N, C-alpha and C positions, 0 to 999 in steps of 0.2 A: 504494500500500500504506500502511496506517496504521502508526504507530510500533510498536504492540504486535505486529502481524503481521510487520513487518520483523524484529524481534528474535527472535520465535519461529522464523521461517523461517531466519534465519541460524544459530541454534543447531542446528536440525534438519539443515540442509544440511551443516554441518561434520561432525556426527556420522555422517551417512549416508555421506559420502565416505570417512571413515576406516574404515568397515566394509566397503567394497567389496573383493572378491577381485580385486586388480589382476593377480595371476598369470594368472587365467582371462581377464581382459580382454585382456591382452597376447597370450596364446596364440590367442584367437579373432581378434584383429586380424591376427596372423601367418597364420592358416589361411584366414580368410574375408574379411578386409578390413573387418570391422566387429564390434562387440560391443555387446550390450544390457546396460544396468544397470537391473534392475527396480526400480521404486518409488524412484527418486532423489528425487523430490518427492512430498509428500503431496497428497491432493485439495485440502486447504485452501491449500497453497502454490500449486498450479496455479490455483485460483480467484483468488488474489490477483494473480498475474501476468496472468491473463486480464483481470481488471477494470482493470488498470493501462493497458491498451491505449488507453483513452479519455482518459488524462491526458497531454495534449500536452506539458506542461512536462517530462516525463521523457525526451523524445526530441529528437534533433538533426535528423532528417530522416525523411520518409515517401516510400516508393517504390511507385508503382503499376506492377506488373510489365508489363502489356500495353503501356504506353507505350514500353518499352525492349526489347520482344521477349523478355522473360524468362519469359513464361507468362501466367497470369491470377491475380489476387489482389493482395495488398499486404503490405508489411512496414515496420517502423519501427526505426531504429537508436537505441539508448539514448544519451543524452548523459552526459558526465562532470559531476558525480560520479554513478556508477552507484548505483541503489538498493542499500542495504546488503546484503540477502540475495543479490543477484546478484553484487556485488563479492566477497563472501566465498565464494560457490560457485565463482566463476571462480578465485579465489586457491587454494582447497582442491583443485580438480581439476587444477591445472597441474602440481604436482611429480611425481605418478606418471605423468602423460602425458609429461612431459619425459624421464623415464627411458626410456620406450618409444621416444620420438623419438630420443634419443641412441643407443639400440641400433640403430635403423633407420639412422641416419647412419653408424655404423660399418660396418654391413652393406653400405651403398651406397658405401663408400669416401669419404665426405664429411668434410671437416675441421671444419666448424662444429659446435659443441656448444651445447646450450641450458642456461642457468643454472638453478640449483636452485630459485629463487623466481620467481614471476611478476612481482614488483616489479622485479627485475633485468632480466627479459626486456623488460618495458615500457620501461624506461630505454633499452635498446638500440634498441627501435622508435622511441622519441621522438627519440633522437639521430640517427636516419636520416630524420627528417621525417615519420614515421608517427604522427600525434598524435590521430587521431579514433577513438573507441571503436567496436568492431564487434559487441558483443552486440546481439541484435535479437529482436523479436517478429514472427511471421508470421501473417497472417490469410487464410484461404481460405474462400470460399463455394461454393455449388453450381456445378459445371462449371469451377471454378478448378483450376490445376495449376502446377507449378514445373518449368521445363525443366531438363534435365541441365546442370550447371554446376560451377565451382570457385570458392571464395571467396578469391580472391587480391586483396589490396588494396595491394600495394607490393612492394618488393624483399625484405623480410623476411617469411617465411611460416612460422608454426608448423605442424608436419606433421599435427596431429590437431585435431578439433573435436567438439563435442557438441551434439546436438539433443534436446530434451525435449518429448514430446507433452503438451500441457496439456488437451486435450479428451478426451471419452470416445467411443471408436469404437463404433459401433452404437447409441449414444444421442444424442450431439451431432452426429455426422456418419457418413456411410458413404463407402466408397472412400478415396481419399487415402492410399495406401500410400507409405511411404518406399522409394525405389528407389536402388540404388547400382550403377554399372557399372564394369567393369574392362577396360581396353583393353590386351590382351596383345600383345607384339611378334610379328608374323608369325602371329597366331592370331585367331580370331573373338572378339569381346567377350563377356564373361560378365556376367550381371545377378544381383543379389541383392535380393530384396524382403524388408523387415524388418518383421515384425508388432510393433506396440507397443500397450501399454495406457496409460491416463492415468497420468502421472507417470514412465513409463519413459523412459530416455535411451538414445540410440544414439551410440556413439563410432565415428568413421570418419576416413579420411585426407582431408586438404584437397585434395591434388593427386596424390600418388603414394605407392607403398609398395614395399618390397623383397619379392621372391618367390624362393624356392629352386627352381631348375630343374636339369635334368640336367647343365648346364654351369656351375653356380654360381648366384650371386644375380643377378637382373635386376630392373629397375624396371618397374612397371606404372602406367599412368595411370588415375586414378580421377575419376569424376564422380558427382554425386548430384542427386536431384530428388524430386518428389512427384507421384504419379499423380492422375488426375482425381477431384475430389470429386463423389460421386454425389448427396449431399444433405446439408443442414445446414451447420455451420461448424466449421472445424478451426483451432486455434491451436497454435503451436509456439514454444518458446523456443530460440534459437540462441546457443550460447556459443563464440565464436571468440577465440583467445588472442593473435593479433597485431593491432595497431591499424592503421588505414588512413592512407594518404598523403593 
């Protein structure tokens, strides 16, 4: 990203985050295990992130999924320091998500609470030896897919993450739906397919969430992935809030 694009994206991202209806997001996460934030990034911001995929200096590692049995496609983890728009977006998204995460912790009877700022949470991660940044860009081509998985990188795990679709469905690619599954105790698994447009973000659990049942609150296990790309190329920005060991 150029310097002017970075500054513009950072201002727009911060403003858009403050305008989000977080009460709705929290309610949909409670009810369905995911929530869509329409237009979190503008088309120009999406294009800037997409173009940055070719800039190897921005990234700490590149993963080819097929080599590890993760699916087909590839992704790159950003290096520190993160690009300014990404750092500010991650920082701005964290506080309202931490409030939801803390509510979930109380519901599940967990003692751990997440601090109010992302800087304080990263300090906790780094003190535990989780030092490597986890935001990433994912690239899929025709016939690529992402197996159902959880993004766990160490002992400390923030309960929510965000994925932003950077490409235009129907124009840049076809297929490639975001898929979320919920493994319920003593019940069959439930699937959720989330339609997204360019710039839309989906918020979803990293590994589990609380659900109200007839006998009280219980924990359900969550996994996410991407279905097969039918044609074209699909790019996604992933914003994960805990760092990796």
